N, C-alpha and C positions, 0 to 999 in steps of 0.2 A: 648504174650505182644502186645499191641497195636501198630500199625506202628507209630501212631501219637506221641508215647512216646519212640521212638527209638532214640538214639543219631546219630548225622552225624558224620561220620569219617573224620577229617581234614587232618591228617598226620599218617604215621607210618614207622618205620624202624625196625631194628632188636632188638633194645633196648626198644623203648617206642612208645606208640600210643597217639594220641591227639584227643578228640572229643568234639563236641559242645552237651551238655546235654540239653534237653528241661526241661522247668518248669514242675513240676508235677511228675518227675522221682526221685525216691529215689536212692541214689547212692549204698547203701547196705542195707540188712535187719537188723532188730533189733535182739539182744540176746533174746530169748524167756524166760520169766519169767512166770512160771505157775500161780502165783498170780495175774498176769495182762493180762487181756484179750486183751487189746489194743496192747501189743506186739505180740500176735498170729496173730491179724489182720494184722499188719504192716509186719510181718515176711512173709506173704502169697502175699504181693504186689510184682508185678514184679519190678526189680531193674536194675541199669546200671550193676551191677555184674552178673546178669542173661545173659544179652546180652553179656558181655565181655567173659564169660566162654563158651558160645555156640559157640563163633567164635574163640577164642584163649584159647583152653582148657589147654595149657601149662602154664597159669598164676595160676593155681590152686594151686601151691606150692610157689608162689611169696608174699613177705610181711612179716609183723610182725605177723599178725593174718590172714593167708590165708584162713582158713575155713570160715571166715566172710567176709573178704573184700580183696580177692586176688588182687594183683596189684595196689590196691588203696593207692596213696601216700598222696593225699589231697582230700577234699570233698567240695561239694557245697550243701546248704540246699535243700531240696526237691523242694521248691517253686522257687528257683533260677535257671536261666539257664546259659548257657555260657561254656567256654573253660575249659578242664580238660586235665592233663596230667596223663598217666596210664602207669606203668612199666610192661615190658614184661618179664624181668629177675631179679633175685634177685640182682645181680650187679648194674643193673640200678636202682632198687628200692632204694638201700642203698645211691647211689649217689644222685638222686633226693630228697630223704628224708633229706639228709644233706643240700642241696640247700635251702629247705623250713626252716630247723632250723636255718641256718644262714642267713635268710632273703635275699638270693641272687636270689630268684625267684621275678620278677618283674610282679606285678598282676594290672591290670586295670579293674575297673568295672564301670559300669553306673547305675545311680540310679534316678528315678523319685521321688523328694521329694515334700512334702507340703511346701509352702511358698517359699520365695526369700532370701537367706542369704544375711546379710548387705555388705559382702565383695565378690568379685568374686573368691577369693583363701583363703583357710584357712587350718590349721593343728590342729586336735584334739588329744591332748597328755593327755590321761586319762586312768588309770588302770581300768580294767573290772573285776568284781567279780561276784559270784553267789548269788542271793537274797535267804536268809534263807526260807526254806520251800517250794521251787520251782526250776525249772530248768531255770528260767530267769536270764539273765545277767543284770548287771547294774553298771555305773560308780560310784554309791554311795555305793555298797556293797564291804564289805572288805573280805568276805569269799573266799578263794582262788583267791584272786585279783592278777592279773598279768599285767605288763606294755602293753599298747596298743597305737598304734599311726596311725592315719588315716589322709591322705592329700586328699583335695578335691579341685576342681575348677568349676565353673558355665560354662556349655556348652550353655544352652538356658534358657530363661526365659519366663514363661507364666504369665498370670494375678494371678493365685493362686498356681502355681507349678513352679519347677525348675528342670532341667535335669542337674546332676552333673556327672563329671568324677571323679572317686574315686580310689586312690591308698593306699591300707593298706599297712603299713611298717612292721606290725606283723600279725599274724594269729591266733587271739583268736576266740572262737566260737561266732557267731552272731556279731562279731566286728563292721562291717559297720552299720548294723541295729541299734546297741546300741549307737554307737557314733553319728550318724545323728540324732537320736531321742533325745540324750542328749544335742544337741544345738538348739532344737526346729523344727526341720526338719525332722520328721520321713519319711520314705519310704512309698510310696502309696502301699496300698495292704498289709501292715504289722500289723495284728491284735494284734500281741504279744507286739510290741513296738511302735505302732502308733495308729491311728483312726480306729474304728472298721467299721465304713462305708466306702464302696469303691465308689469313684466317678464313674458315669455312664460309662465312657469310659475304665475302668480298670477292669480286671478279674483275677488278679493275683498279687503276690508280684513283683513290678517293680524295680527288682535288677537283672543285667545282667553282667556276667563275660566276658567282651568285648575281653581281650588280656591277654597273657602271654608270657614272654620273659626270656630267660636263655642261659647259655653256657654249653656244654656237657663237658665230662672229656678229650675231645681232642681239646677243645678250639673253636668248632664250635658254632656259634652264631645261636640261633633259636628265631623267633618271630611268634607267632600264634595268629590269630584273629578269633573271632566267631561273625557273623553279627547278628544284632538284628532279633530275631524271629517275626512272624507276630502278636504274642500276647503281643508284647512289644511296647504299643501305647502311643501316646502323646495325650493331651488335644487339641482341636481345637484352632488354633491361633486366 
């Protein structure tokens, strides 16, 4: 695995560890389907799970599907950077999973988007479904649609872009990307839900999981932050 694509360890104890995942690193491999060569190629890519097993072999039996994603309670898209919590024991996995299911994990993201929202704060409350014939999500699709709520606030305004702080209240696939695109402010570097062309200053999806906060089963409060990586850049003022 390239050193540039190794996560940074933020914290660990006997129950879990917290890492800062770089953009470009998949969390876990794909299930290989012999009829789809793309799956074979993806399965050969280095992943966060590879890094995890090499350093914490005890997690091999942790999780709902440990042969594919041991210890993984939640995930970030390959192109998204930022903080992730990983379970080291099955007991911890079950507890952390419950926190996510009950929306008791407080997640903070930062997104650089096209345009400037008319208000400095907003809430997007729109179910997200799967578009027929594709893997793309949409607020207009009814297939497998599930409730989704995203809160955002403007951190900084540029001529043609805005830096937003985003707090997803639910955890749907591609939720932030879909919701921000639905209000006319797609994330810079998102070819699936935004503009195909990247501005000159950007070389990746400009979405970063900046912080996560929760309480453990003993009542201890944890807040973990992941600083912006060097490739999370802003336009010139």
